[in-house]
C-alpha positions in Angstrom: -0.1 0.0 -0.1 1.5 3.2 -1.1 2.0 6.3 1.0 2.0 9.8 -0.3 5.7 9.9 -0.7 7.5 8.4 -3.8 8.6 4.9 -3.3 7.4 4.5 0.2 4.9 2.0 1.3 3.3 -0.2 3.9 3.7 -3.9 3.1 4.3 -7.4 4.4 7.6 -9.1 4.5 9.0 -12.6 4.1 11.6 -11.6 6.7 9.6 -10.9 9.8 12.7 -10.6 12.0 13.4 -7.3 10.2 10.0 -5.7 11.2 10.8 -2.5 13.2 14.4 -2.3 12.1 15.9 0.5 9.9 16.7 -1.7 7.0 14.9 0.1 4.1 14.7 3.6 2.7 11.4 4.3 4.5 9.0 1.5 4.0 7.0 0.2 6.8 7.1 -3.6 7.2 4.5 -5.8 8.7 3.7 -9.4 9.2 2.0 -10.5 5.9 -1.2 -11.5 7.6 -1.5 -8.1 9.2 -0.9 -6.3 5.9 -3.6 -8.5 4.1 -6.1 -7.7 7.0 -5.4 -4.0 6.8 -5.7 -4.0 3.0 -9.1 -5.5 3.2 -10.3 -2.8 5.6 -9.2 0.4 4.0 -9.9 2.4 0.8 -7.7 4.4 -1.4 -7.2 7.8 0.3 -7.6 6.6 3.9 -5.5 8.9 6.0 -2.6 7.2 7.8 -0.9 8.5 10.8 2.6 7.2 11.6 3.8 7.9 15.2 6.3 6.6 17.6 
C-alpha cells in the first residue's frame, strides 16, 4: 500500500525478523497476515498517521 511519498509503502515481508528495524529507505514492514487484513479494511485515500 503506497504512501503519499514516492517509493514508500506499507507492506508485508518474508523476513519478519526485520520488522521494526531500519533496513529500508522508508517502507513500513508488517507481518504478511496483518498487511492483508489492513488491505481488506481500507480504501484508497484513507489517512494514515505514523507515530512513535
